N, CA, C and O of each residue as an XYZ file, in Angstrom:
356
protein
N      25.588    -31.652    -35.867
C      26.304    -32.336    -36.912
C      25.370    -33.380    -37.503
O      24.622    -34.028    -36.771
N      25.403    -33.546    -38.789
C      24.520    -34.468    -39.481
C      25.044    -35.891    -39.488
O      26.075    -36.211    -38.896
N      24.306    -36.716    -40.168
C      24.698    -38.112    -40.296
C      25.439    -38.315    -41.607
O      25.247    -37.573    -42.570
N      26.289    -39.333    -41.627
C      27.027    -39.680    -42.841
C      26.767    -41.151    -43.147
O      26.702    -41.980    -42.240
N      26.624    -41.457    -44.389
C      26.435    -42.843    -44.787
C      27.582    -43.289    -45.675
O      28.108    -42.508    -46.468
N      27.963    -44.547    -45.535
C      29.017    -45.096    -46.371
C      28.919    -46.613    -46.361
O      28.259    -47.206    -45.507
N      29.577    -47.216    -47.308
C      29.600    -48.679    -47.416
C      30.907    -49.183    -46.838
O      31.956    -48.556    -46.984
N      30.823    -50.333    -46.175
C      32.025    -50.920    -45.596
C      31.965    -52.428    -45.763
O      30.903    -53.034    -45.616
N      33.086    -53.022    -46.065
C      33.153    -54.468    -46.255
C      32.957    -55.171    -44.918
O      33.504    -54.742    -43.902
N      32.190    -56.232    -44.917
C      31.963    -57.010    -43.706
C      33.254    -57.691    -43.237
O      33.342    -58.119    -42.086
N      34.248    -57.794    -44.112
C      35.517    -58.426    -43.744
C      36.236    -57.676    -42.629
O      37.030    -58.262    -41.893
N      35.962    -56.399    -42.505
C      36.621    -55.616    -41.460
C      36.268    -56.135    -40.067
O      37.021    -55.932    -39.114
N      35.127    -56.800    -39.953
C      34.664    -57.296    -38.661
C      35.088    -58.741    -38.393
O      34.713    -59.310    -37.369
N      35.857    -59.334    -39.288
C      36.282    -60.723    -39.120
C      37.014    -60.888    -37.791
O      37.924    -60.123    -37.472
N      36.614    -61.877    -37.035
C      37.247    -62.165    -35.752
C      36.674    -61.396    -34.589
O      37.101    -61.597    -33.452
N      35.717    -60.518    -34.840
C      35.089    -59.739    -33.777
C      33.661    -60.216    -33.564
O      32.909    -60.388    -34.523
N      33.292    -60.427    -32.323
C      31.926    -60.810    -32.006
C      31.065    -59.566    -31.883
O      31.529    -58.531    -31.404
N      29.835    -59.660    -32.306
C      28.901    -58.555    -32.162
C      28.265    -58.188    -33.482
O      28.678    -58.629    -34.555
N      27.251    -57.369    -33.360
C      26.547    -56.876    -34.537
C      27.398    -55.835    -35.255
O      28.013    -54.987    -34.609
N      27.439    -55.891    -36.582
C      28.267    -54.930    -37.334
C      27.989    -53.464    -36.980
O      28.926    -52.672    -36.882
N      26.737    -53.098    -36.789
C      26.430    -51.699    -36.471
C      27.036    -51.290    -35.125
O      27.575    -50.192    -34.989
N      26.943    -52.173    -34.144
C      27.531    -51.872    -32.834
C      29.052    -51.833    -32.908
O      29.690    -50.978    -32.293
N      29.624    -52.758    -33.658
C      31.072    -52.762    -33.819
C      31.551    -51.489    -34.505
O      32.564    -50.914    -34.107
N      30.840    -51.053    -35.519
C      31.219    -49.839    -36.234
C      31.123    -48.615    -35.320
O      31.983    -47.736    -35.370
N      30.092    -48.557    -34.496
C      29.979    -47.452    -33.541
C      31.153    -47.433    -32.580
O      31.687    -46.370    -32.266
N      31.562    -48.620    -32.108
C      32.703    -48.695    -31.197
C      33.992    -48.286    -31.899
O      34.816    -47.574    -31.326
N      34.165    -48.733    -33.135
C      35.354    -48.363    -33.909
C      35.427    -46.842    -34.063
O      36.489    -46.248    -33.878
N      34.318    -46.225    -34.397
C      34.294    -44.768    -34.580
C      34.559    -44.052    -33.263
O      35.324    -43.089    -33.226
N      33.932    -44.512    -32.179
C      34.127    -43.887    -30.866
C      35.595    -43.965    -30.458
O      36.178    -42.973    -30.018
N      36.194    -45.160    -30.608
C      37.605    -45.317    -30.252
C      38.509    -44.475    -31.149
O      39.487    -43.891    -30.682
N      38.182    -44.417    -32.430
C      38.968    -43.607    -33.359
C      38.905    -42.128    -33.034
O      39.918    -41.432    -33.089
N      37.717    -41.645    -32.696
C      37.562    -40.234    -32.330
C      38.342    -39.938    -31.053
O      38.990    -38.897    -30.944
N      38.279    -40.855    -30.085
C      39.022    -40.645    -28.844
C      40.527    -40.586    -29.110
O      41.220    -39.731    -28.559
N      41.031    -41.483    -29.945
C      42.453    -41.461    -30.266
C      42.848    -40.190    -31.015
O      43.932    -39.650    -30.796
N      41.979    -39.719    -31.890
C      42.243    -38.463    -32.600
C      42.288    -37.293    -31.623
O      43.153    -36.425    -31.739
N      41.367    -37.262    -30.661
C      41.376    -36.202    -29.655
C      42.652    -36.253    -28.822
O      43.244    -35.216    -28.523
N      43.072    -37.451    -28.450
C      44.307    -37.591    -27.677
C      45.487    -37.065    -28.480
O      46.309    -36.308    -27.964
N      45.568    -37.464    -29.734
C      46.676    -37.005    -30.580
C      46.673    -35.487    -30.724
O      47.719    -34.847    -30.618
N      45.502    -34.916    -30.965
C      45.421    -33.450    -31.122
C      45.795    -32.737    -29.823
O      46.510    -31.736    -29.848
N      45.315    -33.248    -28.694
C      45.639    -32.619    -27.410
C      47.139    -32.674    -27.139
O      47.719    -31.700    -26.661
N      47.764    -33.800    -27.440
C      49.209    -33.908    -27.236
C      49.975    -32.998    -28.188
O      51.034    -32.482    -27.830
N      49.457    -32.797    -29.388
C      50.079    -31.843    -30.318
C      49.984    -30.426    -29.756
O      50.947    -29.663    -29.822
N      48.823    -30.075    -29.206
C      48.650    -28.754    -28.587
C      49.637    -28.586    -27.442
O      50.297    -27.554    -27.320
N      49.728    -29.614    -26.606
C      50.628    -29.565    -25.450
C      52.089    -29.400    -25.877
O      52.819    -28.583    -25.317
N      52.500    -30.176    -26.866
C      53.888    -30.119    -27.310
C      54.221    -28.823    -28.043
O      55.373    -28.388    -28.045
N      53.223    -28.211    -28.659
C      53.474    -27.025    -29.470
C      53.594    -25.748    -28.659
O      54.189    -24.774    -29.121
N      53.038    -25.738    -27.456
C      53.002    -24.453    -26.778
C      53.232    -24.530    -25.295
O      53.523    -25.577    -24.718
N      53.087    -23.368    -24.712
C      53.303    -23.198    -23.290
C      51.973    -23.387    -22.569
O      51.363    -22.424    -22.104
N      51.534    -24.640    -22.484
C      50.273    -24.912    -21.806
C      50.379    -26.216    -21.042
O      51.289    -27.014    -21.265
N      49.449    -26.415    -20.150
C      49.433    -27.641    -19.358
C      48.670    -28.739    -20.095
O      47.953    -28.480    -21.062
N      48.838    -29.953    -19.623
C      48.049    -31.054    -20.166
C      46.567    -30.837    -19.890
O      45.719    -31.216    -20.697
N      46.257    -30.227    -18.751
C      44.864    -29.931    -18.432
C      44.229    -29.001    -19.447
O      43.104    -29.226    -19.892
N      44.957    -27.952    -19.812
C      44.454    -27.013    -20.819
C      44.281    -27.711    -22.161
O      43.266    -27.530    -22.834
N      45.273    -28.509    -22.549
C      45.189    -29.228    -23.828
C      43.998    -30.183    -23.823
O      43.299    -30.304    -24.829
N      43.764    -30.856    -22.707
C      42.621    -31.763    -22.597
C      41.307    -31.002    -22.756
O      40.391    -31.467    -23.435
N      41.221    -29.840    -22.132
C      40.003    -29.014    -22.236
C      39.726    -28.615    -23.678
O      38.569    -28.564    -24.096
N      40.771    -28.334    -24.438
C      40.598    -27.866    -25.809
C      39.934    -28.897    -26.709
O      39.283    -28.537    -27.690
N      40.093    -30.183    -26.381
C      39.500    -31.229    -27.214
C      38.432    -32.029    -26.470
O      37.975    -33.068    -26.946
N      38.042    -31.528    -25.294
C      36.981    -32.147    -24.498
C      37.329    -33.576    -24.069
O      36.555    -34.509    -24.282
N      38.505    -33.723    -23.464
C      38.942    -34.999    -22.900
C      39.133    -34.845    -21.396
O      39.483    -33.760    -20.931
N      38.911    -35.904    -20.631
C      39.230    -35.844    -19.199
C      40.739    -35.702    -18.997
O      41.527    -36.405    -19.630
N      41.130    -34.799    -18.122
C      42.550    -34.554    -17.879
C      43.290    -35.816    -17.429
O      44.386    -36.068    -17.929
N      42.743    -36.626    -16.503
C      43.474    -37.835    -16.102
C      43.750    -38.787    -17.270
O      44.803    -39.424    -17.317
N      42.816    -38.884    -18.202
C      43.019    -39.726    -19.375
C      44.195    -39.217    -20.199
O      45.052    -39.997    -20.613
N      44.236    -37.919    -20.435
C      45.325    -37.359    -21.248
C      46.667    -37.514    -20.544
O      47.676    -37.791    -21.193
N      46.692    -37.343    -19.244
C      47.938    -37.522    -18.499
C      48.425    -38.961    -18.632
O      49.611    -39.195    -18.866
N      47.515    -39.930    -18.483
C      47.900    -41.342    -18.645
C      48.441    -41.607    -20.044
O      49.452    -42.290    -20.209
N      47.759    -41.062    -21.052
C      48.187    -41.271    -22.435
C      49.538    -40.610    -22.700
O      50.372    -41.169    -23.412
N      49.757    -39.433    -22.136
C      51.042    -38.753    -22.311
C      52.166    -39.576    -21.690
O      53.220    -39.756    -22.300
N      51.942    -40.069    -20.489
C      52.967    -40.876    -19.824
C      53.219    -42.176    -20.570
O      54.358    -42.637    -20.641
N      52.168    -42.775    -21.129
C      52.330    -44.006    -21.908
C      53.207    -43.769    -23.134
O      53.834    -44.695    -23.650
N      53.244    -42.523    -23.593
C      54.072    -42.158    -24.747
C      55.417    -41.572    -24.326
O      56.146    -41.013    -25.146
N      55.736    -41.707    -23.035
C      57.027    -41.235    -22.535
C      57.101    -39.752    -22.286
O      58.193    -39.203    -22.139
N      55.961    -39.088    -22.237
C      55.940    -37.649    -22.003
C      55.627    -37.385    -20.533
O      54.687    -37.955    -19.979
N      56.403    -36.537    -19.920
C      56.141    -36.135    -18.543
C      55.524    -34.742    -18.548
O      55.928    -33.887    -19.336
N      54.550    -34.507    -17.676
C      53.941    -33.176    -17.635
C      54.977    -32.098    -17.336
O      55.834    -32.264    -16.469
N      54.883    -31.003    -18.062
C      55.761    -29.853    -17.865
C      55.058    -28.865    -16.933
O      53.894    -28.526    -17.147
N      55.746    -28.419    -15.930
C      55.181    -27.423    -15.028
C      56.190    -26.306    -14.842
O      57.358    -26.554    -14.542
N      55.735    -25.078    -15.020
C      56.506    -23.943    -14.560
C      55.653    -23.270    -13.491
O      54.532    -23.707    -13.228
N      56.155    -22.243    -12.892
C      55.448    -21.617    -11.765
C      54.051    -21.134    -12.157
O      53.101    -21.328    -11.399
N      53.913    -20.510    -13.322
C      52.620    -19.989    -13.759
C      51.618    -21.129    -13.984
O      50.474    -21.045    -13.535
N      52.036    -22.169    -14.662
C      51.146    -23.299    -14.933
C      50.761    -23.969    -13.624
O      49.605    -24.351    -13.441
N      51.710    -24.116    -12.716
C      51.419    -24.732    -11.427
C      50.366    -23.922    -10.670
O      49.443    -24.498    -10.094
N      50.492    -22.613    -10.663
C      49.512    -21.773     -9.980
C      48.135    -21.881    -10.635
O      47.122    -21.940     -9.938
N      48.091    -21.906    -11.961
C      46.814    -22.055    -12.660
C      46.152    -23.377    -12.339
O      44.939    -23.432    -12.133
N      46.940    -24.452    -12.294
C      46.394    -25.775    -12.001
C      45.881    -25.837    -10.563
O      44.839    -26.437    -10.301
N      46.605    -25.223     -9.639
C      46.193    -25.258     -8.244
C      44.956    -24.417     -7.978
O      44.186    -24.725     -7.068
N      44.755    -23.373     -8.745
C      43.578    -22.516     -8.532
C      42.352    -23.024     -9.259
O      41.253    -22.530     -9.006
N      42.493    -23.976    -10.138
C      41.348    -24.503    -10.909
C      40.467    -25.399    -10.071
O      39.468    -25.920    -10.566
């Protein structure tokens, strides 16, 4: 994937300590992680799959996705097939 350039107002960093370039990298990293979490939870809610499978689809650690799902009031769904798949992994 290539690089992208854009202009951003320095006001966005008001109240944050650190160099603007480092702050922007952190903002992007956190934003990408939140987008992955949202997409994984959409995958999980849309189909017959485990949180582990949904996490794999967006390259997230399964424990992180489980914590995020629970924070949003979602409990992992398990049926016999999913339970067997999780236990054999």
